C-alpha positions in Angstrom: 14.0 -5.7 -19.4 14.7 -8.0 -16.5 12.7 -5.6 -14.3 9.6 -6.0 -16.5 9.9 -9.8 -16.5 10.1 -9.7 -12.6 7.1 -7.4 -12.4 5.1 -9.8 -14.7 6.1 -12.8 -12.6 5.3 -10.9 -9.3 1.6 -10.3 -10.2 0.6 -14.1 -10.5 2.6 -14.7 -7.3 0.7 -12.0 -5.4 -2.6 -13.4 -6.8 -1.8 -16.9 -5.5 -0.7 -15.6 -2.1 -3.7 -13.3 -1.7 -6.1 -16.1 -2.7 -4.5 -18.5 -0.2 -4.6 -16.0 2.6 -8.3 -15.1 2.0 -9.3 -18.7 1.8 -7.4 -19.8 4.9 -8.4 -16.8 7.0 -12.1 -16.8 6.1 -13.9 -20.0 6.9 -17.3 -18.9 5.4 -15.9 -18.1 1.9 -14.0 -21.3 1.1 -12.6 -22.4 -2.2 -15.9 -22.5 -4.0 -16.8 -19.0 -2.9 -13.4 -17.7 -3.9 -13.8 -19.2 -7.4 -17.2 -17.6 -7.7 -15.8 -14.2 -6.6 -13.0 -14.4 -9.2 -15.5 -15.3 -11.9 -18.0 -12.6 -10.8 -15.4 -9.9 -10.8 -14.2 -11.0 -14.2 -17.8 -10.9 -15.6 -18.6 -7.5 -14.1 -15.2 -6.2 -15.3 -15.8 -7.3 -18.8 -19.2 -5.7 -18.9 -17.5 -2.4 -17.7 -14.8 -2.7 -20.2 -17.3 -3.2 -23.0 -19.3 -0.2 -22.0 -16.3 2.0 -21.6 -15.0 0.8 -25.0 -18.2 1.9 -26.7 -18.0 5.2 -24.9 -14.3 5.7 -26.0 -15.2 4.8 -29.6 -17.9 7.5 -29.5 -15.5 10.1 -28.1 -13.0 9.1 -30.8 -15.5 9.6 -33.6 -16.5 13.0 -32.2 -12.9 14.1 -32.0 -12.2 13.0 -35.5 -15.4 14.8 -36.7 -14.2 18.0 -35.0 -10.8 17.6 -36.8 -8.8 17.0 -33.6 -6.4 14.0 -33.2 -7.9 11.5 -30.8 -4.7 10.9 -28.8 -6.5 10.6 -25.3 -9.1 8.3 -26.8 -6.4 6.0 -28.3 -4.6 5.8 -25.0 -7.9 5.0 -23.3 -8.5 2.2 -25.8 -5.1 0.7 -25.1 -5.7 1.0 -21.4 -9.1 -0.7 -21.8 -7.5 -3.6 -23.8 -5.0 -4.0 -20.9 -7.9 -3.8 -18.4 -9.7 -6.6 -20.3 -6.6 -8.8 -20.2 -6.1 -8.2 -16.4 -9.8 -8.9 -15.7 -9.8 -12.1 -17.7 -6.8 -13.4 -15.7 -8.1 -15.1 -12.6 -7.0 -13.5 -9.3 -7.8 -10.7 -7.1 -4.7 -8.6 -7.8 -5.2 -8.7 -11.5 -8.9 -7.9 -11.1 -8.0 -4.9 -9.0 -5.5 -3.6 -11.6 -8.1 -4.3 -14.3 -10.8 -2.3 -12.5 -8.2 0.6 -11.9 -7.7 0.7 -15.7 -11.3 0.3 -16.6 -12.9 3.0 -14.3 -12.6 6.5 -15.9 -11.9 8.2 -12.5 -8.7 6.2 -12.1 -7.9 5.7 -15.8 -7.5 9.4 -16.4 -4.6 10.0 -14.0 -3.0 6.8 -15.3 -3.3 8.1 -18.8 -1.8 11.4 -17.9 1.1 9.7 -16.1 1.6 7.4 -19.1 1.7 10.4 -21.5 4.1 12.4 -19.4 6.6 9.8 -18.3 6.5 7.3 -21.1 5.0 8.5 -24.4 6.3 12.0 -24.7 9.9 11.2 -23.7 10.0 8.3 -26.1 8.6 10.3 -28.9 11.0 13.1 -28.2 13.9 10.7 -28.2 12.9 9.2 -31.5 12.1 12.5 -33.2 14.7 14.8 -31.7 12.2 17.0 -30.0 9.7 17.4 -32.8 6.9 15.5 -31.1 6.6 18.0 -28.2 8.0 21.1 -29.9 11.3 21.2 -28.0 13.3 21.9 -31.1 16.2 24.4 -31.5 15.6 26.2 -34.7 18.1 29.0 -34.1 21.2 29.4 -31.9 22.8 26.9 -29.6 20.8 24.5 -27.5 23.3 24.4 -24.6 24.5 27.6 -22.9 28.1 28.3 -23.5 28.3 26.1 -26.6 30.1 27.1 -29.8 33.5 27.8 -28.4 32.5 29.2 -25.1 30.2 31.9 -26.5 27.7 33.1 -23.8 24.2 34.2 -24.7 23.3 37.6 -23.2 19.8 37.7 -24.6 17.6 35.7 -27.0 19.6 35.9 -30.2 22.9 37.7 -29.4 26.1 35.9 -28.4 29.0 37.6 -26.8 32.3 36.3 -28.3 34.3 38.1 -25.6 36.8 40.9 -25.7 39.2 41.2 -28.6 37.5 38.2 -30.3 36.6 40.3 -33.3 37.9 43.4 -35.0 36.6 45.7 -37.7 39.0 46.2 -40.6 37.3 49.2 -42.2 33.7 50.1 -42.9 32.6 46.8 -44.6 34.8 44.1 -43.4 35.5 42.4 -40.1 37.3 39.3 -38.7 36.3 37.0 -35.9 38.7 35.0 -33.8 37.1 31.7 -32.8 39.9 30.7 -30.5 40.4 27.3 -32.0 43.9 25.8 -31.9 45.1 25.0 -35.4 48.5 24.1 -36.6 50.3 26.1 -39.3 50.0 23.2 -41.8 46.2 23.4 -41.7 46.3 27.1 -42.2 48.5 26.7 -45.3 45.9 24.4 -47.0 43.1 27.0 -46.4 44.9 30.2 -47.5 43.3 30.1 -50.9 39.8 29.4 -49.6 38.1 32.7 -48.5 35.3 30.9 -46.7 37.5 28.7 -44.5 37.8 29.6 -40.8 
């Protein structure tokens, strides 16, 4: 959390430093020219965000009409909202970030990185893997789980030598190798399903 607060405080600091450097190093721009530049980039950026927003809404409607979830379009909408906020904030650094989020050529890789590194891991963490399909429906998720059993192929687990024995044609016993005391075994003698 502290890292995000530091990043949010760093952006206005960089804006102020960059504006001071540009004004002090260029005598022909001056303060009035710098203010006009910031206002002009903000206006152009807002027109760009408005046009991209309309295009994104159209793409979202087409996706919904085709019966597909508009996940990319929703992310684009969120990035365009962030772009609008950055472009309304005066400063050259915030305007550059706003343009990066507003232009489709740079927004698409940002959206892909956001999905890969933020959204999918968060959704997997909250849903136990159901969001991306990384769900274990059979067997053991970690190799060597379940008392040291090793998986030799997709659904077969080797319990090791002498871990099971066949007591006739229709019965068998499995030794799971767990350490139990005799007191625990006495309580379970009458339960045929107890290990």
